[in-house]
C-alpha positions as CSV (number, residue, x, y, z in Angstrom):
1,M,0.2,0.2,-0.3
2,S,1.2,3.7,-0.5
3,S,2.5,5.7,1.8
4,G,-0.1,6.3,4.2
5,G,-2.7,4.4,2.3
6,L,-4.8,3.0,5.4
7,R,-4.9,5.9,7.0
8,K,-5.5,7.4,4.4
9,W,-7.8,5.8,2.8
10,V,-10.0,5.8,6.8
11,A,-9.4,9.8,7.2
12,E,-10.9,10.7,3.8
13,K,-14.8,11.9,4.3
14,W,-17.4,9.1,2.6
15,V,-21.5,10.2,1.2
16,D,-24.3,8.8,-0.2
17,I,-24.5,9.1,-4.2
18,G,-27.4,6.9,-3.6
19,A,-28.9,10.1,-1.5
20,P,-28.5,13.9,-2.7
21,K,-29.2,17.0,-1.3
22,K,-31.2,20.0,-3.0
23,N,-28.4,22.1,-2.8
24,G,-26.1,19.8,-4.3
25,K,-24.5,18.5,-1.3
26,Y,-24.2,14.6,-0.2
27,Q,-25.7,13.6,3.0
28,P,-23.2,11.4,5.7
29,C,-22.2,7.4,4.4
30,G,-24.2,5.2,6.8
31,R,-27.6,6.0,8.3
32,S,-29.0,4.8,11.4
33,K,-30.6,1.7,11.7
34,G,-34.2,1.2,11.8
35,S,-34.0,4.2,9.1
36,K,-36.3,3.7,6.2
37,R,-33.6,5.8,3.9
38,A,-33.0,3.8,1.1
39,Y,-29.8,1.5,0.9
40,P,-26.4,3.8,0.9
41,K,-23.9,4.2,-1.7
42,C,-20.7,5.6,0.1
43,V,-18.0,6.2,-1.6
44,P,-15.5,8.8,-1.3
45,L,-16.1,13.0,-1.7
46,A,-14.1,12.9,-4.2
47,K,-15.1,10.0,-6.3
48,A,-18.2,11.4,-6.0
49,R,-17.3,15.4,-6.7
50,S,-15.8,13.1,-9.9
51,M,-17.8,11.0,-11.1
52,S,-21.0,12.2,-14.1
53,A,-24.5,11.5,-13.1
54,S,-24.3,8.4,-14.6
55,Q,-21.6,7.1,-13.2
56,K,-23.7,8.1,-9.9
57,A,-27.0,6.1,-11.7
58,S,-25.7,3.3,-12.5
59,A,-23.2,2.7,-9.3
60,V,-26.2,3.2,-7.0
61,K,-28.3,0.8,-9.4
62,R,-26.2,-1.8,-8.7
63,K,-25.8,-2.0,-5.1
64,R,-29.3,-2.1,-4.5
65,A,-30.3,-4.8,-6.6
66,A,-27.0,-6.4,-4.9
67,G,-29.6,-5.9,-2.1
68,N,-28.3,-6.2,2.0
69,K,-27.9,-10.0,3.0
70,G,-27.0,-9.7,7.1
71,P,-25.5,-7.1,8.8
72,K,-22.1,-6.8,6.6
73,P,-22.8,-3.8,3.7
74,T,-22.3,-6.5,0.0
75,N,-20.0,-4.9,-2.4
76,V,-20.3,-4.7,-5.8
77,R,-18.5,-4.8,-8.6
78,K,-16.4,-1.9,-10.2
79,K,-19.0,-2.3,-14.4
80,S,-16.0,-3.4,-17.6
81,Q,-15.1,-0.5,-19.0
82,G,-14.1,-3.3,-22.0
83,K,-10.7,-3.8,-21.1
84,K,-8.9,-6.8,-23.5
């Protein structure tokens, strides 16, 4: 891992791209127990800002389609970029 990789990863501000606010900002990642909010798709804020609207929608759709089958979050694979 690169210099400070895990520490940097943990310290990043994580946001839910599946629930944007009306002013263009994002809600913090996660939800409280018993919340009726949809299953969150969390990414670092820097990544959220660099993603297009269609990339965000696709990521949220894949995450929610996978569902959550246990107490831990479900990871979903990135959409392939057509690499050979």
